[in-house]
PyMOL Python script that loads the backbone (N, CA, C, O; Angstrom):
from pymol import cmd

cmd.read_pdbstr("""\
ATOM      1  N   VAL A   1      -4.550 -17.386 -17.504  1.00  0.00           N
ATOM      2  CA  VAL A   1      -4.336 -18.112 -16.275  1.00  0.00           C
ATOM      3  C   VAL A   1      -5.567 -17.907 -15.398  1.00  0.00           C
ATOM      4  O   VAL A   1      -6.046 -16.784 -15.237  1.00  0.00           O
ATOM      5  N   LEU A   2      -6.062 -18.982 -14.845  1.00  0.00           N
ATOM      6  CA  LEU A   2      -7.143 -18.899 -13.865  1.00  0.00           C
ATOM      7  C   LEU A   2      -6.540 -19.277 -12.519  1.00  0.00           C
ATOM      8  O   LEU A   2      -6.071 -20.399 -12.330  1.00  0.00           O
ATOM      9  N   LEU A   3      -6.557 -18.349 -11.606  1.00  0.00           N
ATOM     10  CA  LEU A   3      -5.914 -18.511 -10.305  1.00  0.00           C
ATOM     11  C   LEU A   3      -6.987 -18.608  -9.222  1.00  0.00           C
ATOM     12  O   LEU A   3      -7.827 -17.717  -9.097  1.00  0.00           O
ATOM     13  N   VAL A   4      -6.961 -19.675  -8.450  1.00  0.00           N
ATOM     14  CA  VAL A   4      -7.887 -19.850  -7.329  1.00  0.00           C
ATOM     15  C   VAL A   4      -7.064 -19.718  -6.055  1.00  0.00           C
ATOM     16  O   VAL A   4      -6.195 -20.545  -5.778  1.00  0.00           O
ATOM     17  N   GLU A   5      -7.341 -18.686  -5.293  1.00  0.00           N
ATOM     18  CA  GLU A   5      -6.585 -18.366  -4.081  1.00  0.00           C
ATOM     19  C   GLU A   5      -7.517 -18.336  -2.875  1.00  0.00           C
ATOM     20  O   GLU A   5      -8.705 -18.053  -3.028  1.00  0.00           O
ATOM     21  N   PRO A   6      -7.006 -18.621  -1.686  1.00  0.00           N
ATOM     22  CA  PRO A   6      -7.817 -18.406  -0.489  1.00  0.00           C
ATOM     23  C   PRO A   6      -8.255 -16.942  -0.429  1.00  0.00           C
ATOM     24  O   PRO A   6      -7.482 -16.046  -0.765  1.00  0.00           O
ATOM     25  N   TYR A   7      -9.479 -16.706  -0.007  1.00  0.00           N
ATOM     26  CA  TYR A   7     -10.001 -15.340   0.030  1.00  0.00           C
ATOM     27  C   TYR A   7      -9.162 -14.484   0.973  1.00  0.00           C
ATOM     28  O   TYR A   7      -8.962 -14.825   2.138  1.00  0.00           O
ATOM     29  N   ALA A   8      -8.680 -13.374   0.443  1.00  0.00           N
ATOM     30  CA  ALA A   8      -7.909 -12.432   1.259  1.00  0.00           C
ATOM     31  C   ALA A   8      -8.136 -11.027   0.744  1.00  0.00           C
ATOM     32  O   ALA A   8      -8.115 -10.786  -0.462  1.00  0.00           O
ATOM     33  N   ASN A   9      -8.349 -10.112   1.654  1.00  0.00           N
ATOM     34  CA  ASN A   9      -8.394  -8.699   1.308  1.00  0.00           C
ATOM     35  C   ASN A   9      -6.963  -8.178   1.246  1.00  0.00           C
ATOM     36  O   ASN A   9      -6.023  -8.895   1.591  1.00  0.00           O
ATOM     37  N   ASP A  10      -6.799  -6.948   0.813  1.00  0.00           N
ATOM     38  CA  ASP A  10      -5.463  -6.379   0.667  1.00  0.00           C
ATOM     39  C   ASP A  10      -4.869  -5.911   1.990  1.00  0.00           C
ATOM     40  O   ASP A  10      -3.653  -5.755   2.098  1.00  0.00           O
ATOM     41  N   SER A  11      -5.700  -5.687   2.985  1.00  0.00           N
ATOM     42  CA  SER A  11      -5.255  -5.173   4.277  1.00  0.00           C
ATOM     43  C   SER A  11      -5.280  -6.275   5.336  1.00  0.00           C
ATOM     44  O   SER A  11      -6.243  -7.037   5.424  1.00  0.00           O
ATOM     45  N   LEU A  12      -4.233  -6.354   6.126  1.00  0.00           N
ATOM     46  CA  LEU A  12      -4.173  -7.326   7.220  1.00  0.00           C
ATOM     47  C   LEU A  12      -5.378  -7.179   8.145  1.00  0.00           C
ATOM     48  O   LEU A  12      -5.991  -8.176   8.529  1.00  0.00           O
ATOM     49  N   ASP A  13      -5.718  -5.953   8.501  1.00  0.00           N
ATOM     50  CA  ASP A  13      -6.849  -5.722   9.409  1.00  0.00           C
ATOM     51  C   ASP A  13      -8.154  -6.307   8.870  1.00  0.00           C
ATOM     52  O   ASP A  13      -8.993  -6.773   9.641  1.00  0.00           O
ATOM     53  N   ASP A  14      -8.323  -6.283   7.552  1.00  0.00           N
ATOM     54  CA  ASP A  14      -9.543  -6.816   6.944  1.00  0.00           C
ATOM     55  C   ASP A  14      -9.563  -8.341   6.892  1.00  0.00           C
ATOM     56  O   ASP A  14     -10.602  -8.937   6.606  1.00  0.00           O
ATOM     57  N   ASN A  15      -8.426  -8.974   7.167  1.00  0.00           N
ATOM     58  CA  ASN A  15      -8.344 -10.434   7.109  1.00  0.00           C
ATOM     59  C   ASN A  15      -8.397 -11.093   8.480  1.00  0.00           C
ATOM     60  O   ASN A  15      -8.346 -12.319   8.576  1.00  0.00           O
ATOM     61  N   ILE A  16      -8.497 -10.305   9.532  1.00  0.00           N
ATOM     62  CA  ILE A  16      -8.527 -10.871  10.880  1.00  0.00           C
ATOM     63  C   ILE A  16      -9.960 -11.278  11.215  1.00  0.00           C
ATOM     64  O   ILE A  16     -10.757 -10.485  11.716  1.00  0.00           O
ATOM     65  N   ASN A  17     -10.252 -12.522  10.924  1.00  0.00           N
ATOM     66  CA  ASN A  17     -11.538 -13.141  11.209  1.00  0.00           C
ATOM     67  C   ASN A  17     -11.261 -14.632  11.380  1.00  0.00           C
ATOM     68  O   ASN A  17     -10.137 -15.058  11.116  1.00  0.00           O
ATOM     69  N   PRO A  18     -12.219 -15.442  11.804  1.00  0.00           N
ATOM     70  CA  PRO A  18     -11.921 -16.859  12.046  1.00  0.00           C
ATOM     71  C   PRO A  18     -11.323 -17.594  10.837  1.00  0.00           C
ATOM     72  O   PRO A  18     -10.368 -18.355  10.992  1.00  0.00           O
ATOM     73  N   VAL A  19     -11.869 -17.377   9.655  1.00  0.00           N
ATOM     74  CA  VAL A  19     -11.344 -18.054   8.466  1.00  0.00           C
ATOM     75  C   VAL A  19      -9.983 -17.479   8.088  1.00  0.00           C
ATOM     76  O   VAL A  19      -9.071 -18.227   7.736  1.00  0.00           O
ATOM     77  N   GLY A  20      -9.842 -16.173   8.157  1.00  0.00           N
ATOM     78  CA  GLY A  20      -8.560 -15.538   7.851  1.00  0.00           C
ATOM     79  C   GLY A  20      -7.448 -16.041   8.753  1.00  0.00           C
ATOM     80  O   GLY A  20      -6.322 -16.239   8.296  1.00  0.00           O
ATOM     81  N   ARG A  21      -7.745 -16.249  10.011  1.00  0.00           N
ATOM     82  CA  ARG A  21      -6.742 -16.781  10.949  1.00  0.00           C
ATOM     83  C   ARG A  21      -6.292 -18.176  10.530  1.00  0.00           C
ATOM     84  O   ARG A  21      -5.104 -18.493  10.593  1.00  0.00           O
ATOM     85  N   LEU A  22      -7.223 -18.995  10.110  1.00  0.00           N
ATOM     86  CA  LEU A  22      -6.888 -20.337   9.629  1.00  0.00           C
ATOM     87  C   LEU A  22      -6.018 -20.252   8.373  1.00  0.00           C
ATOM     88  O   LEU A  22      -5.026 -20.972   8.252  1.00  0.00           O
ATOM     89  N   PHE A  23      -6.392 -19.372   7.441  1.00  0.00           N
ATOM     90  CA  PHE A  23      -5.606 -19.205   6.212  1.00  0.00           C
ATOM     91  C   PHE A  23      -4.196 -18.708   6.523  1.00  0.00           C
ATOM     92  O   PHE A  23      -3.233 -19.176   5.916  1.00  0.00           O
ATOM     93  N   TYR A  24      -4.059 -17.768   7.458  1.00  0.00           N
ATOM     94  CA  TYR A  24      -2.723 -17.278   7.826  1.00  0.00           C
ATOM     95  C   TYR A  24      -1.886 -18.391   8.450  1.00  0.00           C
ATOM     96  O   TYR A  24      -0.691 -18.493   8.172  1.00  0.00           O
ATOM     97  N   ALA A  25      -2.494 -19.221   9.285  1.00  0.00           N
ATOM     98  CA  ALA A  25      -1.753 -20.322   9.907  1.00  0.00           C
ATOM     99  C   ALA A  25      -1.256 -21.305   8.851  1.00  0.00           C
ATOM    100  O   ALA A  25      -0.092 -21.704   8.873  1.00  0.00           O
ATOM    101  N   ALA A  26      -2.122 -21.691   7.936  1.00  0.00           N
ATOM    102  CA  ALA A  26      -1.716 -22.610   6.864  1.00  0.00           C
ATOM    103  C   ALA A  26      -0.648 -21.970   5.989  1.00  0.00           C
ATOM    104  O   ALA A  26       0.316 -22.627   5.598  1.00  0.00           O
ATOM    105  N   SER A  27      -0.818 -20.701   5.686  1.00  0.00           N
ATOM    106  CA  SER A  27       0.144 -19.984   4.853  1.00  0.00           C
ATOM    107  C   SER A  27       1.521 -19.940   5.497  1.00  0.00           C
ATOM    108  O   SER A  27       2.535 -20.093   4.816  1.00  0.00           O
ATOM    109  N   THR A  28       1.558 -19.734   6.800  1.00  0.00           N
ATOM    110  CA  THR A  28       2.833 -19.644   7.516  1.00  0.00           C
ATOM    111  C   THR A  28       3.621 -20.945   7.430  1.00  0.00           C
ATOM    112  O   THR A  28       4.845 -20.925   7.300  1.00  0.00           O
ATOM    113  N   PHE A  29       2.929 -22.068   7.501  1.00  0.00           N
ATOM    114  CA  PHE A  29       3.610 -23.362   7.521  1.00  0.00           C
ATOM    115  C   PHE A  29       3.773 -24.011   6.156  1.00  0.00           C
ATOM    116  O   PHE A  29       4.654 -24.854   5.984  1.00  0.00           O
ATOM    117  N   ILE A  30       2.944 -23.641   5.175  1.00  0.00           N
ATOM    118  CA  ILE A  30       2.988 -24.310   3.876  1.00  0.00           C
ATOM    119  C   ILE A  30       3.382 -23.349   2.752  1.00  0.00           C
ATOM    120  O   ILE A  30       4.385 -23.568   2.072  1.00  0.00           O
ATOM    121  N   CYS A  31       2.608 -22.300   2.557  1.00  0.00           N
ATOM    122  CA  CYS A  31       2.769 -21.435   1.384  1.00  0.00           C
ATOM    123  C   CYS A  31       4.022 -20.564   1.437  1.00  0.00           C
ATOM    124  O   CYS A  31       4.785 -20.514   0.473  1.00  0.00           O
ATOM    125  N   THR A  32       4.233 -19.886   2.545  1.00  0.00           N
ATOM    126  CA  THR A  32       5.360 -18.951   2.632  1.00  0.00           C
ATOM    127  C   THR A  32       6.705 -19.657   2.519  1.00  0.00           C
ATOM    128  O   THR A  32       7.543 -19.200   1.742  1.00  0.00           O
ATOM    129  N   PRO A  33       6.966 -20.751   3.251  1.00  0.00           N
ATOM    130  CA  PRO A  33       8.257 -21.431   3.081  1.00  0.00           C
ATOM    131  C   PRO A  33       8.479 -21.925   1.645  1.00  0.00           C
ATOM    132  O   PRO A  33       9.594 -21.853   1.127  1.00  0.00           O
ATOM    133  N   ASN A  34       7.417 -22.423   1.011  1.00  0.00           N
ATOM    134  CA  ASN A  34       7.541 -22.870  -0.372  1.00  0.00           C
ATOM    135  C   ASN A  34       7.901 -21.697  -1.275  1.00  0.00           C
ATOM    136  O   ASN A  34       8.779 -21.824  -2.129  1.00  0.00           O
ATOM    137  N   SER A  35       7.245 -20.572  -1.103  1.00  0.00           N
ATOM    138  CA  SER A  35       7.537 -19.390  -1.913  1.00  0.00           C
ATOM    139  C   SER A  35       8.968 -18.907  -1.697  1.00  0.00           C
ATOM    140  O   SER A  35       9.660 -18.558  -2.654  1.00  0.00           O
ATOM    141  N   LEU A  36       9.408 -18.886  -0.452  1.00  0.00           N
ATOM    142  CA  LEU A  36      10.767 -18.417  -0.159  1.00  0.00           C
ATOM    143  C   LEU A  36      11.835 -19.340  -0.734  1.00  0.00           C
ATOM    144  O   LEU A  36      12.965 -18.904  -0.957  1.00  0.00           O
ATOM    145  N   SER A  37      11.503 -20.606  -0.979  1.00  0.00           N
ATOM    146  CA  SER A  37      12.477 -21.546  -1.530  1.00  0.00           C
ATOM    147  C   SER A  37      12.658 -21.385  -3.040  1.00  0.00           C
ATOM    148  O   SER A  37      13.580 -21.963  -3.616  1.00  0.00           O
ATOM    149  N   GLN A  38      11.795 -20.612  -3.678  1.00  0.00           N
ATOM    150  CA  GLN A  38      11.891 -20.394  -5.120  1.00  0.00           C
ATOM    151  C   GLN A  38      12.956 -19.345  -5.430  1.00  0.00           C
ATOM    152  O   GLN A  38      13.373 -18.590  -4.551  1.00  0.00           O
ATOM    153  N   GLU A  39      13.389 -19.305  -6.683  1.00  0.00           N
ATOM    154  CA  GLU A  39      14.430 -18.362  -7.095  1.00  0.00           C
ATOM    155  C   GLU A  39      14.042 -16.910  -6.818  1.00  0.00           C
ATOM    156  O   GLU A  39      14.860 -16.130  -6.330  1.00  0.00           O
ATOM    157  N   VAL A  40      12.808 -16.551  -7.125  1.00  0.00           N
ATOM    158  CA  VAL A  40      12.354 -15.172  -6.902  1.00  0.00           C
ATOM    159  C   VAL A  40      12.121 -14.915  -5.420  1.00  0.00           C
ATOM    160  O   VAL A  40      12.476 -13.850  -4.915  1.00  0.00           O
ATOM    161  N   GLY A  41      11.534 -15.871  -4.723  1.00  0.00           N
ATOM    162  CA  GLY A  41      11.375 -15.814  -3.274  1.00  0.00           C
ATOM    163  C   GLY A  41      10.604 -14.631  -2.732  1.00  0.00           C
ATOM    164  O   GLY A  41      11.054 -13.974  -1.794  1.00  0.00           O
ATOM    165  N   LEU A  42       9.433 -14.347  -3.315  1.00  0.00           N
ATOM    166  CA  LEU A  42       8.627 -13.220  -2.835  1.00  0.00           C
ATOM    167  C   LEU A  42       8.027 -13.467  -1.458  1.00  0.00           C
ATOM    168  O   LEU A  42       7.793 -12.516  -0.712  1.00  0.00           O
ATOM    169  N   GLY A  43       7.776 -14.707  -1.112  1.00  0.00           N
ATOM    170  CA  GLY A  43       7.211 -15.030   0.199  1.00  0.00           C
ATOM    171  C   GLY A  43       5.811 -14.496   0.406  1.00  0.00           C
ATOM    172  O   GLY A  43       5.465 -14.082   1.512  1.00  0.00           O
ATOM    173  N   LEU A  44       4.996 -14.499  -0.640  1.00  0.00           N
ATOM    174  CA  LEU A  44       3.653 -13.926  -0.528  1.00  0.00           C
ATOM    175  C   LEU A  44       2.727 -14.746   0.356  1.00  0.00           C
ATOM    176  O   LEU A  44       1.923 -14.170   1.090  1.00  0.00           O
ATOM    177  N   GLY A  45       2.811 -16.058   0.310  1.00  0.00           N
ATOM    178  CA  GLY A  45       1.898 -16.881   1.081  1.00  0.00           C
ATOM    179  C   GLY A  45       0.493 -16.855   0.505  1.00  0.00           C
ATOM    180  O   GLY A  45       0.276 -16.388  -0.613  1.00  0.00           O
ATOM    181  N   ALA A  46      -0.445 -17.354   1.268  1.00  0.00           N
ATOM    182  CA  ALA A  46      -1.817 -17.504   0.786  1.00  0.00           C
ATOM    183  C   ALA A  46      -2.688 -16.284   1.058  1.00  0.00           C
ATOM    184  O   ALA A  46      -3.862 -16.281   0.688  1.00  0.00           O
ATOM    185  N   GLN A  47      -2.160 -15.273   1.679  1.00  0.00           N
ATOM    186  CA  GLN A  47      -2.952 -14.101   2.028  1.00  0.00           C
ATOM    187  C   GLN A  47      -2.382 -12.844   1.369  1.00  0.00           C
ATOM    188  O   GLN A  47      -2.355 -11.776   1.981  1.00  0.00           O
ATOM    189  N   ALA A  48      -1.934 -12.972   0.138  1.00  0.00           N
ATOM    190  CA  ALA A  48      -1.308 -11.844  -0.553  1.00  0.00           C
ATOM    191  C   ALA A  48      -2.316 -10.739  -0.861  1.00  0.00           C
ATOM    192  O   ALA A  48      -1.979  -9.557  -0.792  1.00  0.00           O
ATOM    193  N   GLY A  49      -3.523 -11.105  -1.193  1.00  0.00           N
ATOM    194  CA  GLY A  49      -4.528 -10.123  -1.571  1.00  0.00           C
ATOM    195  C   GLY A  49      -4.490  -9.835  -3.061  1.00  0.00           C
ATOM    196  O   GLY A  49      -3.470 -10.035  -3.721  1.00  0.00           O
ATOM    197  N   GLU A  50      -5.604  -9.368  -3.575  1.00  0.00           N
ATOM    198  CA  GLU A  50      -5.759  -9.152  -5.011  1.00  0.00           C
ATOM    199  C   GLU A  50      -4.797  -8.103  -5.557  1.00  0.00           C
ATOM    200  O   GLU A  50      -4.236  -8.299  -6.635  1.00  0.00           O
ATOM    201  N   ALA A  51      -4.592  -7.011  -4.857  1.00  0.00           N
ATOM    202  CA  ALA A  51      -3.727  -5.936  -5.360  1.00  0.00           C
ATOM    203  C   ALA A  51      -2.292  -6.417  -5.543  1.00  0.00           C
ATOM    204  O   ALA A  51      -1.661  -6.108  -6.553  1.00  0.00           O
ATOM    205  N   ARG A  52      -1.771  -7.169  -4.576  1.00  0.00           N
ATOM    206  CA  ARG A  52      -0.384  -7.666  -4.681  1.00  0.00           C
ATOM    207  C   ARG A  52      -0.264  -8.692  -5.799  1.00  0.00           C
ATOM    208  O   ARG A  52       0.728  -8.692  -6.528  1.00  0.00           O
ATOM    209  N   LEU A  53      -1.249  -9.558  -5.945  1.00  0.00           N
ATOM    210  CA  LEU A  53      -1.222 -10.536  -7.027  1.00  0.00           C
ATOM    211  C   LEU A  53      -1.307  -9.848  -8.383  1.00  0.00           C
ATOM    212  O   LEU A  53      -0.641 -10.261  -9.333  1.00  0.00           O
ATOM    213  N   ARG A  54      -2.119  -8.806  -8.477  1.00  0.00           N
ATOM    214  CA  ARG A  54      -2.209  -8.027  -9.720  1.00  0.00           C
ATOM    215  C   ARG A  54      -0.833  -7.471 -10.086  1.00  0.00           C
ATOM    216  O   ARG A  54      -0.434  -7.523 -11.249  1.00  0.00           O
ATOM    217  N   LYS A  55      -0.114  -6.947  -9.111  1.00  0.00           N
ATOM    218  CA  LYS A  55       1.217  -6.388  -9.357  1.00  0.00           C
ATOM    219  C   LYS A  55       2.169  -7.465  -9.882  1.00  0.00           C
ATOM    220  O   LYS A  55       2.916  -7.222 -10.830  1.00  0.00           O
ATOM    221  N   VAL A  56       2.144  -8.642  -9.277  1.00  0.00           N
ATOM    222  CA  VAL A  56       3.009  -9.745  -9.717  1.00  0.00           C
ATOM    223  C   VAL A  56       2.690 -10.122 -11.164  1.00  0.00           C
ATOM    224  O   VAL A  56       3.602 -10.305 -11.970  1.00  0.00           O
ATOM    225  N   PHE A  57       1.416 -10.238 -11.494  1.00  0.00           N
ATOM    226  CA  PHE A  57       1.032 -10.601 -12.859  1.00  0.00           C
ATOM    227  C   PHE A  57       1.390  -9.496 -13.849  1.00  0.00           C
ATOM    228  O   PHE A  57       1.834  -9.790 -14.959  1.00  0.00           O
ATOM    229  N   ASN A  58       1.208  -8.245 -13.473  1.00  0.00           N
ATOM    230  CA  ASN A  58       1.601  -7.142 -14.361  1.00  0.00           C
ATOM    231  C   ASN A  58       3.102  -7.160 -14.617  1.00  0.00           C
ATOM    232  O   ASN A  58       3.540  -6.956 -15.749  1.00  0.00           O
ATOM    233  N   GLU A  59       3.893  -7.404 -13.574  1.00  0.00           N
ATOM    234  CA  GLU A  59       5.349  -7.477 -13.730  1.00  0.00           C
ATOM    235  C   GLU A  59       5.764  -8.659 -14.601  1.00  0.00           C
ATOM    236  O   GLU A  59       6.821  -8.626 -15.231  1.00  0.00           O
ATOM    237  N   ALA A  60       4.933  -9.708 -14.640  1.00  0.00           N
ATOM    238  CA  ALA A  60       5.224 -10.884 -15.465  1.00  0.00           C
ATOM    239  C   ALA A  60       4.755 -10.711 -16.907  1.00  0.00           C
ATOM    240  O   ALA A  60       4.888 -11.628 -17.717  1.00  0.00           O
ATOM    241  N   GLY A  61       4.207  -9.540 -17.232  1.00  0.00           N
ATOM    242  CA  GLY A  61       3.823  -9.254 -18.607  1.00  0.00           C
ATOM    243  C   GLY A  61       2.378  -9.530 -18.960  1.00  0.00           C
ATOM    244  O   GLY A  61       2.019  -9.512 -20.138  1.00  0.00           O
ATOM    245  N   PHE A  62       1.544  -9.784 -17.969  1.00  0.00           N
ATOM    246  CA  PHE A  62       0.125  -9.980 -18.242  1.00  0.00           C
ATOM    247  C   PHE A  62      -0.542  -8.610 -18.342  1.00  0.00           C
ATOM    248  O   PHE A  62      -0.343  -7.748 -17.486  1.00  0.00           O
ATOM    249  N   SER A  63      -1.332  -8.421 -19.391  1.00  0.00           N
ATOM    250  CA  SER A  63      -1.939  -7.106 -19.614  1.00  0.00           C
ATOM    251  C   SER A  63      -3.353  -6.999 -19.057  1.00  0.00           C
ATOM    252  O   SER A  63      -3.853  -5.895 -18.842  1.00  0.00           O
ATOM    253  N   SER A  64      -3.993  -8.126 -18.824  1.00  0.00           N
ATOM    254  CA  SER A  64      -5.362  -8.127 -18.319  1.00  0.00           C
ATOM    255  C   SER A  64      -5.413  -8.939 -17.032  1.00  0.00           C
ATOM    256  O   SER A  64      -4.897 -10.056 -16.975  1.00  0.00           O
ATOM    257  N   PHE A  65      -6.032  -8.380 -16.005  1.00  0.00           N
ATOM    258  CA  PHE A  65      -6.168  -9.065 -14.718  1.00  0.00           C
ATOM    259  C   PHE A  65      -7.494  -8.644 -14.112  1.00  0.00           C
ATOM    260  O   PHE A  65      -7.780  -7.453 -13.995  1.00  0.00           O
ATOM    261  N   ARG A  66      -8.304  -9.621 -13.727  1.00  0.00           N
ATOM    262  CA  ARG A  66      -9.598  -9.281 -13.131  1.00  0.00           C
ATOM    263  C   ARG A  66     -10.037 -10.364 -12.166  1.00  0.00           C
ATOM    264  O   ARG A  66      -9.581 -11.505 -12.231  1.00  0.00           O
ATOM    265  N   ARG A  67     -10.934  -9.981 -11.269  1.00  0.00           N
ATOM    266  CA  ARG A  67     -11.579 -10.945 -10.374  1.00  0.00           C
ATOM    267  C   ARG A  67     -12.729 -11.562 -11.156  1.00  0.00           C
ATOM    268  O   ARG A  67     -13.707 -10.885 -11.472  1.00  0.00           O
ATOM    269  N   ALA A  68     -12.611 -12.840 -11.467  1.00  0.00           N
ATOM    270  CA  ALA A  68     -13.648 -13.519 -12.238  1.00  0.00           C
ATOM    271  C   ALA A  68     -14.875 -13.772 -11.371  1.00  0.00           C
ATOM    272  O   ALA A  68     -16.008 -13.560 -11.803  1.00  0.00           O
ATOM    273  N   THR A  69     -14.638 -14.227 -10.146  1.00  0.00           N
ATOM    274  CA  THR A  69     -15.720 -14.454  -9.191  1.00  0.00           C
ATOM    275  C   THR A  69     -15.095 -14.663  -7.814  1.00  0.00           C
ATOM    276  O   THR A  69     -13.873 -14.629  -7.664  1.00  0.00           O
ATOM    277  N   GLU A  70     -15.917 -14.873  -6.844  1.00  0.00           N
ATOM    278  CA  GLU A  70     -15.433 -15.130  -5.489  1.00  0.00           C
ATOM    279  C   GLU A  70     -16.455 -15.965  -4.738  1.00  0.00           C
ATOM    280  O   GLU A  70     -17.636 -15.993  -5.084  1.00  0.00           O
ATOM    281  N   THR A  71     -15.985 -16.636  -3.718  1.00  0.00           N
ATOM    282  CA  THR A  71     -16.845 -17.345  -2.779  1.00  0.00           C
ATOM    283  C   THR A  71     -16.449 -16.828  -1.397  1.00  0.00           C
ATOM    284  O   THR A  71     -15.503 -16.046  -1.296  1.00  0.00           O
ATOM    285  N   PRO A  72     -17.126 -17.229  -0.348  1.00  0.00           N
ATOM    286  CA  PRO A  72     -16.685 -16.794   0.981  1.00  0.00           C
ATOM    287  C   PRO A  72     -15.277 -17.288   1.339  1.00  0.00           C
ATOM    288  O   PRO A  72     -14.646 -16.759   2.255  1.00  0.00           O
ATOM    289  N   PHE A  73     -14.788 -18.301   0.615  1.00  0.00           N
ATOM    290  CA  PHE A  73     -13.491 -18.887   0.944  1.00  0.00           C
ATOM    291  C   PHE A  73     -12.425 -18.719  -0.132  1.00  0.00           C
ATOM    292  O   PHE A  73     -11.244 -18.922   0.150  1.00  0.00           O
ATOM    293  N   ASN A  74     -12.804 -18.353  -1.356  1.00  0.00           N
ATOM    294  CA  ASN A  74     -11.834 -18.267  -2.445  1.00  0.00           C
ATOM    295  C   ASN A  74     -12.029 -17.037  -3.311  1.00  0.00           C
ATOM    296  O   ASN A  74     -13.143 -16.542  -3.479  1.00  0.00           O
ATOM    297  N   LEU A  75     -10.915 -16.552  -3.861  1.00  0.00           N
ATOM    298  CA  LEU A  75     -10.918 -15.565  -4.935  1.00  0.00           C
ATOM    299  C   LEU A  75     -10.558 -16.309  -6.212  1.00  0.00           C
ATOM    300  O   LEU A  75      -9.608 -17.092  -6.221  1.00  0.00           O
ATOM    301  N   ILE A  76     -11.292 -16.079  -7.277  1.00  0.00           N
ATOM    302  CA  ILE A  76     -10.962 -16.669  -8.566  1.00  0.00           C
ATOM    303  C   ILE A  76     -10.578 -15.498  -9.465  1.00  0.00           C
ATOM    304  O   ILE A  76     -11.403 -14.650  -9.804  1.00  0.00           O
ATOM    305  N   LEU A  77      -9.304 -15.479  -9.839  1.00  0.00           N
ATOM    306  CA  LEU A  77      -8.731 -14.369 -10.589  1.00  0.00           C
ATOM    307  C   LEU A  77      -8.332 -14.849 -11.976  1.00  0.00           C
ATOM    308  O   LEU A  77      -7.873 -15.979 -12.143  1.00  0.00           O
ATOM    309  N   GLU A  78      -8.509 -13.984 -12.970  1.00  0.00           N
ATOM    310  CA  GLU A  78      -8.178 -14.316 -14.356  1.00  0.00           C
ATOM    311  C   GLU A  78      -7.116 -13.345 -14.851  1.00  0.00           C
ATOM    312  O   GLU A  78      -7.247 -12.132 -14.691  1.00  0.00           O
ATOM    313  N   ALA A  79      -6.066 -13.887 -15.452  1.00  0.00           N
ATOM    314  CA  ALA A  79      -5.007 -13.060 -16.037  1.00  0.00           C
ATOM    315  C   ALA A  79      -4.789 -13.499 -17.476  1.00  0.00           C
ATOM    316  O   ALA A  79      -4.796 -14.691 -17.784  1.00  0.00           O
ATOM    317  N   ARG A  80      -4.594 -12.514 -18.358  1.00  0.00           N
ATOM    318  CA  ARG A  80      -4.348 -12.800 -19.784  1.00  0.00           C
ATOM    319  C   ARG A  80      -3.169 -11.984 -20.270  1.00  0.00           C
ATOM    320  O   ARG A  80      -2.935 -10.861 -19.822  1.00  0.00           O
ATOM    321  N   LYS A  81      -2.430 -12.575 -21.197  1.00  0.00           N
ATOM    322  CA  LYS A  81      -1.288 -11.876 -21.814  1.00  0.00           C
ATOM    323  C   LYS A  81      -1.766 -11.055 -22.974  1.00  0.00           C
ATOM    324  O   LYS A  81      -0.965 -10.389 -23.630  1.00  0.00           O
TER     325      LYS A  81
END
""", "prot")
cmd.dss("prot")
cmd.show_as("cartoon", "prot")
cmd.util.cbc("prot")
cmd.orient("prot")
C-alpha cells in the first residue's frame, strides 16, 4: 500500500504552524466525520502522524512500514504484508 497523507508530526505541538492549522481545519470537517462513520470509527483525521498510522497498519497485519519520502505538504508511506 502506498499512502499519501497530509504532512503531520506525531505531536500536536509540532503541527501548530500555518499549514498544520489548515490541515487540522480540513480534517475536522472532512476526514474525522468520515472516519467516525466507519465501522471501526478510529476518528484519526488527516493529522494522525506516522507513529499512529504505523500502529494501525501493524494491527491490520502489515509487517513492513516505512516513510518512502516526504514533501513539505505530504508524507508518502509504504506498507507491505
